[in-house]
C-alpha positions in Angstrom: -20.9 -7.8 58.1 -18.7 -10.8 59.0 -18.5 -12.0 62.6 -15.3 -11.7 64.5 -14.0 -8.6 62.7 -12.7 -7.1 65.9 -10.8 -10.3 66.7 -9.4 -10.4 63.2 -8.0 -6.9 63.5 -6.4 -7.7 66.8 -4.8 -10.9 65.6 -3.5 -9.2 62.4 -1.5 -6.8 64.6 0.2 -9.8 66.2 1.1 -11.6 62.9 2.9 -10.5 59.8 0.4 -11.2 57.0 1.1 -11.5 53.3 -0.1 -9.1 50.6 0.4 -9.5 46.9 0.8 -7.2 43.9 0.4 -8.5 40.3 1.6 -6.3 37.5 0.7 -6.7 33.8 0.6 -10.5 34.0 0.3 -12.4 30.7 -0.1 -16.1 30.4 -0.9 -18.3 27.4 -2.1 -21.9 27.8 -1.6 -23.7 24.5 -3.5 -21.6 22.0 -5.5 -19.7 24.6 -4.6 -16.4 26.1 -5.6 -17.3 29.7 -4.6 -13.9 31.2 -4.0 -10.7 29.5 -2.3 -7.6 31.1 -3.7 -8.5 34.5 -2.8 -6.1 37.3 -4.3 -6.7 40.8 -3.6 -6.0 44.4 -4.4 -8.4 47.3 -4.3 -6.7 50.7 -3.1 -8.7 53.7 -5.6 -10.4 56.1 -8.6 -10.3 53.8 -10.8 -12.8 52.0 -10.3 -12.1 48.3 -12.7 -13.6 45.8 -11.6 -14.3 42.2 -15.0 -14.3 40.5 -15.9 -15.2 37.0 -17.5 -17.8 34.7 -15.7 -20.9 33.4 -12.8 -19.9 31.2 -12.3 -16.6 32.8 -8.7 -17.4 33.9 -9.4 -18.1 37.6 -7.5 -21.4 37.9 -4.6 -20.1 35.9 -4.3 -17.1 38.2 -4.4 -19.3 41.3 -1.7 -21.5 40.0 0.5 -18.6 39.1 0.1 -17.2 42.6 0.9 -20.7 44.0 4.1 -20.8 41.9 3.0 -23.8 39.9 3.1 -21.8 36.7 5.3 -18.9 35.6 3.9 -15.9 33.8 5.0 -15.3 30.2 5.5 -11.7 31.2 4.7 -9.4 34.2 5.5 -9.8 37.8 4.0 -11.2 41.0 5.3 -9.7 44.2 4.7 -11.0 47.7 5.1 -8.6 50.6 5.2 -8.6 54.4 5.0 -5.2 56.2 5.7 -3.6 52.8 8.9 -5.6 52.4 9.1 -7.9 49.5 9.5 -11.6 50.3 12.0 -13.6 48.3 10.4 -16.3 46.1 12.5 -19.0 47.7 11.0 -18.4 51.1 7.4 -17.7 50.1 6.5 -21.2 49.0 6.5 -22.8 52.5 4.1 -20.2 53.6 1.5 -20.9 51.0 -1.2 -23.6 51.1 -3.0 -24.5 47.9 -6.1 -26.6 47.4 -6.8 -27.4 43.8 -10.2 -27.8 42.2 -9.5 -31.4 41.1 -9.8 -34.3 43.6 -6.4 -34.6 45.3 -7.0 -37.0 48.2 -6.5 -40.8 48.3 -9.8 -42.7 48.3 -8.4 -45.6 50.4 -7.0 -43.4 53.2 -9.1 -42.3 56.1 -9.5 -38.7 57.3 -7.0 -39.2 60.1 -4.6 -41.0 57.8 -4.7 -38.0 55.4 -3.9 -35.7 58.2 -1.0 -37.9 59.4 0.3 -38.0 55.8 0.3 -34.2 55.6 1.8 -33.9 59.0 4.8 -36.0 57.9 5.2 -33.7 54.8 5.2 -30.7 57.2 7.5 -32.4 59.7 5.1 -31.7 62.6 5.8 -32.8 66.1 3.5 -35.6 67.4 2.2 -33.4 70.2 1.4 -30.5 67.9 -0.2 -32.8 65.4 -2.5 -34.4 67.9 -3.8 -31.1 69.2 -4.1 -29.4 65.8 -5.7 -32.4 64.0 -8.4 -32.8 66.7 -9.1 -29.0 66.5 -9.4 -29.0 62.7 -11.6 -32.1 62.5 -13.9 -30.6 65.1 -14.1 -27.3 63.2 -15.5 -29.0 60.1 -17.6 -31.7 61.9 -15.4 -34.6 60.9 -14.2 -35.7 64.3 -16.6 -38.7 64.5 -15.7 -39.6 60.9 -11.9 -39.6 61.5 -11.7 -43.3 60.5 -13.9 -43.0 57.4 -12.1 -43.4 54.1 -12.1 -40.4 51.8 -13.7 -42.4 49.1 -16.7 -42.9 51.3 -17.2 -39.2 52.1 -19.8 -37.0 50.6 -18.7 -34.2 48.3 -18.9 -31.6 51.0 -17.1 -33.7 53.6 -14.4 -34.5 51.0 -13.7 -30.8 50.3 -13.7 -29.9 54.0 -11.1 -32.7 54.6 -9.0 -31.2 51.8 -9.1 -27.7 53.3 -8.0 -28.9 56.8 -5.2 -31.0 55.4 -3.6 -27.9 53.9 -4.3 -25.9 57.0 -2.2 -28.2 59.2 0.9 -26.2 58.4 -0.6 -22.8 59.6 -0.1 -21.1 56.2 0.1 -17.3 55.9 -1.5 -17.4 52.4 -4.4 -19.8 51.6 -5.3 -20.4 48.0 -8.6 -22.2 47.3 -9.6 -23.0 43.7 -13.4 -23.3 43.5 -13.6 -25.2 46.9 -17.5 -25.2 46.8 -18.0 -26.5 43.3 -20.1 -29.6 43.2 -21.1 -29.7 46.9 -24.6 -29.3 48.4 -25.8 -25.9 49.8 -25.3 -26.9 53.4 -21.7 -27.9 52.8 -21.1 -24.7 50.9 -22.3 -22.8 54.0 -20.0 -24.9 56.2 -17.0 -24.3 54.0 -17.6 -20.5 54.1 -18.0 -20.6 57.8 -14.6 -22.3 58.0 -13.0 -19.7 55.7 -14.4 -16.9 57.7 -13.3 -18.6 60.9 -9.6 -18.8 59.9 -9.4 -15.6 57.8 -8.2 -13.6 60.8 -5.0 -15.7 60.8 -4.0 -15.5 57.1 -4.7 -14.0 53.7 -7.3 -16.0 51.7 -7.7 -16.0 48.0 -10.7 -18.1 46.8 -11.9 -18.5 43.2 -15.5 -19.3 42.5 -18.0 -19.3 39.6 -20.9 -19.0 42.1 -21.6 -15.3 41.8 -23.5 -15.2 45.1 -20.3 -16.1 46.9 -18.8 -12.7 46.0 -20.9 -11.2 48.8 -19.0 -13.4 51.3 -15.7 -11.9 50.4 -14.0 -8.7 51.7 -12.8 -7.8 48.2 -13.7 -9.2 44.8 -11.6 -9.4 41.6 -13.9 -10.1 38.7 -12.3 -11.7 35.6 -13.7 -12.2 32.2 -11.7 -13.7 29.3 -8.4 -13.3 31.2 -8.9 -9.6 32.0 -10.0 -7.8 35.2 -13.2 -5.9 34.8 -13.5 -4.9 38.4 -11.5 -5.1 41.7 -13.0 -3.6 44.8 -15.3 -4.2 47.7 -18.5 -6.1 46.7 -20.7 -3.0 47.5 -18.5 -0.7 45.4 -18.5 -3.1 42.5 -22.3 -3.1 42.5 -22.4 0.7 42.7 -19.8 0.9 39.8 -22.0 -1.2 37.5 -25.3 0.0 39.0 -26.5 -3.5 39.8 -28.1 -5.1 42.9 -26.2 -8.4 42.6 -22.7 -9.2 41.4 -24.0 -11.8 38.9 -25.8 -9.0 37.0 -22.4 -7.6 36.0 -22.2 -10.4 33.4 -25.6 -9.6 32.0 -24.8 -6.0 31.0 
């Protein structure tokens, strides 16, 4: 069981969190049917794992939720207290970290945070407090002046996450944030995700099957279709396996 569950529930009562409903989503990328008739629900205030091998449709799904792509057919609804949120007001409440490298190699950690604070129009006082807190959370405070190009893979990913967290999003989208990083950094990133999950809805894609156990709910994709969507324990019972990765061996 994740730590801080009582705190999370308490905070959720004080903040209107976002839930999502996807209905019969179809999306074709060039000649590939990336998603086919996909219907999923993402409850508010939980860590949702989009689990599947390469080519399962994870990145396409994340980009659709972020509004970077439009479905060929189907609908994506965003809700707050069961009331649908207009598309023109949801974008500013979403933070998205892509799988690809998206930081500037010649800018330091602090310069990246300053860059994003300007995008978000943050007040200097708020930025000073928030940036110090975020750098401390991921162990980068003493590396604030180090350029992103000189960071390890894990430190680079952690910098990317805190940059998009500056704006206090209500919905955080992470596309394979732990891919290509060492086991210690993977642990640190998941500690960070668990630490902030009481303040927002988190949707995180991964091809590491063991990370499914770290999520509140998993949505397992294969060839653009959902083969399971439930609590990790219930998915294992459904397929009569001991580990989520065994689902793909059946």
